[in-house]
C-alpha positions in Angstrom: -15.6 26.6 21.9 -13.5 26.9 18.6 -11.0 24.9 19.4 -13.1 21.9 20.7 -15.1 22.4 17.4 -12.0 21.5 15.4 -11.5 18.6 17.3 -14.5 17.2 17.1 -14.4 17.6 13.2 -10.8 15.9 13.0 -12.1 12.9 15.9 -15.3 12.4 13.2 -12.8 12.5 9.8 -10.8 9.9 11.6 -13.2 7.7 12.4 -14.5 7.8 9.0 -11.9 6.7 7.2 -12.1 4.2 5.2 -10.4 0.7 6.0 -8.9 0.7 2.0 -8.2 4.3 1.0 -9.6 5.6 -2.8 -5.3 5.6 -3.9 -5.6 1.8 -3.0 -8.7 0.9 -4.6 -7.7 2.8 -6.9 -4.2 0.7 -7.6 -6.4 -2.6 -6.7 -8.5 -1.9 -10.0 -5.6 -1.9 -12.2 -3.9 -4.6 -10.7 -7.0 -7.2 -9.9 -9.5 -5.8 -12.5 -13.3 -3.8 -11.7 -14.8 -7.3 -9.6 -12.1 -6.5 -6.9 -12.2 -2.8 -7.6 -16.2 -3.4 -6.5 -15.4 -6.2 -3.6 -13.7 -3.2 -1.7 -16.1 -0.5 -2.3 -18.2 -3.5 -0.7 -16.1 -3.4 2.1 -15.5 0.2 2.9 -19.6 0.5 2.7 -19.5 -2.5 5.4 -17.6 -1.2 7.9 -19.0 2.3 7.4 -22.2 0.6 8.9 -20.8 -1.4 11.5 -18.7 1.8 13.3 -20.5 2.5 16.5 -22.1 -1.3 16.7 -21.2 -3.4 19.6 -18.0 -5.8 19.3 -20.6 -8.8 18.6 -22.2 -6.8 15.8 -18.6 -6.0 14.7 -17.6 -10.1 14.8 -20.1 -11.0 13.0 -20.7 -8.5 10.5 -16.6 -8.6 9.2 -16.9 -12.8 9.8 -19.3 -12.8 7.8 -17.9 -10.5 4.8 -14.3 -12.3 4.7 -15.9 -15.8 4.8 -17.5 -15.0 1.6 -13.7 -15.1 -0.1 -13.0 -18.6 -1.5 -10.9 -20.9 0.0 -7.3 -21.8 -1.8 -4.0 -23.3 -0.8 -0.6 -20.9 -0.8 0.8 -23.1 -3.2 -1.7 -22.4 -5.5 -2.4 -18.6 -5.3 1.8 -17.4 -4.3 3.8 -20.7 -5.2 5.0 -20.8 -1.5 4.1 -23.3 1.2 3.3 -20.4 4.0 2.7 -17.1 3.1 1.1 -14.7 5.2 -1.4 -11.9 3.0 -2.2 -8.5 3.3 -6.2 -8.1 3.4 -5.6 -6.3 0.0 -3.8 -9.5 -1.7 -5.9 -11.6 -0.4 -9.3 -9.7 -1.4 -7.9 -8.6 -4.4 -7.6 -12.3 -5.6 -10.5 -13.1 -4.0 -8.8 -16.5 -2.8 -6.4 -17.7 0.7 -5.8 -19.9 2.9 -7.0 -20.3 6.9 -3.9 -17.1 7.8 -5.1 -14.7 5.3 -8.8 -15.0 7.0 -7.7 -13.8 10.2 -5.5 -11.5 9.0 -8.0 -9.7 7.4 -10.6 -9.7 10.0 -8.0 -8.8 12.6 -6.9 -5.7 10.3 -10.5 -5.0 9.9 -11.6 -5.3 13.7 -8.9 -3.6 14.8 -9.8 -0.6 12.2 -13.5 -0.8 13.7 -11.8 0.3 16.8 -12.1 -2.7 18.8 -9.4 -3.3 21.0 -6.5 -5.3 19.6 -5.5 -7.1 23.0 -8.9 -8.4 22.9 -8.0 -10.5 19.6 -5.9 -13.5 19.2 -4.4 -15.7 15.7 -5.3 -19.3 17.5 -3.3 -22.3 16.1 -5.2 -25.5 16.6 -5.6 -29.0 15.3 -8.7 -29.3 13.2 -10.2 -32.9 14.3 -13.1 -32.8 11.0 -10.2 -32.1 8.6 -6.7 -33.8 10.6 -4.3 -31.1 10.0 -3.3 -27.8 11.5 -5.4 -24.5 11.7 -5.9 -21.2 12.4 -8.5 -18.7 13.5 -9.4 -15.5 15.1 -10.3 -15.4 18.8 -11.5 -12.8 20.4 -11.5 -12.3 24.3 -14.0 -10.2 26.2 -11.2 -10.6 29.0 -8.0 -12.1 29.6 -9.8 -15.3 31.6 -12.9 -15.1 29.3 -13.9 -18.2 27.4 -13.2 -17.0 23.3 -15.5 -16.7 20.8 -14.3 -18.1 17.5 -14.3 -16.6 14.1 -13.6 -20.0 11.5 -13.6 -19.6 7.9 -14.7 -23.4 8.1 -17.8 -22.7 10.4 -19.3 -19.7 9.3 -21.3 -18.9 12.9 -18.9 -17.7 15.9 -19.3 -20.1 19.1 -17.4 -19.8 22.0 -14.0 -21.8 22.0 -15.6 -24.6 24.4 -18.6 -25.3 21.9 -15.7 -26.4 19.3 -15.1 -29.8 20.0 -14.1 -29.8 16.5 -10.7 -27.7 17.2 -7.6 -28.6 19.2 -5.9 -25.4 20.7 -2.2 -25.6 20.3 -1.2 -21.7 21.0 -2.9 -17.8 21.2 -0.8 -15.0 19.2 -1.2 -11.2 19.0 2.0 -9.7 17.5 3.2 -9.1 21.6 3.3 -12.6 22.8 2.8 -16.3 22.2 0.1 -18.2 24.5 -0.1 -22.1 24.9 -3.7 -22.2 24.0 -6.1 -23.3 26.6 -10.3 -22.7 26.0 -10.3 -20.4 29.3 -7.9 -17.9 29.4 -5.0 -17.2 27.3 -2.2 -19.6 28.8 1.5 -19.6 29.3 3.5 -17.6 28.0 5.7 -19.2 25.1 8.3 -17.8 22.2 7.5 -19.6 18.8 10.3 -17.9 16.5 8.4 -18.7 13.3 5.4 -17.0 13.4 7.1 -13.5 14.9 8.8 -13.8 11.6 5.8 -14.2 9.6 4.4 -11.2 11.9 6.9 -9.1 11.2 7.2 -9.4 7.9 2.9 -8.8 7.4 3.5 -5.8 9.1 5.9 -4.4 6.6 3.9 -5.3 4.0 0.8 -3.8 5.6 2.7 -0.5 6.0 3.5 -0.6 2.3 -0.2 -1.5 1.3 1.2 -4.5 -0.5 -1.0 -5.4 -3.3 
């Protein structure tokens, strides 16, 4: 019984671990100031309240939180044409482009216990803005119509209701698929995206701010 009690304690402690650790929040404050620190504290509070909720509630909570961040191009924020920021960089600067919203939402939902195999980075073309765009998609099953989390449309809709988006391909870190509104599609290889993903994982491990 004692061993079981320790196991339950460790499991509870792990579940309660904040998305942004205290030491990281301290670094954020030192670099970006008190406003940024408060945003991260609010993020941790939001994440704690979402623990134990349904997948849909987690999707909506995380989507709402990060969609409050201002949009800005990579060229304006980082002086590069295409940079994939960590959630710490994105929220610390309080601005970023479509990939940054997707990345932050992905890692937050993963932290909340959503199976990452259900979460995909989806490249689309926006009919409204007539340019490439990225959204996060959630597949209940591999053949499900995915739900779309988008910084340009704050409500979550199934992909077949987003007529303004033309799907191109999905990416989840393990594989790339030609996108379809129903299901994941046909697997393909895009080396440029894999390189961006690999560098992002390195930056996440380093807690890059």
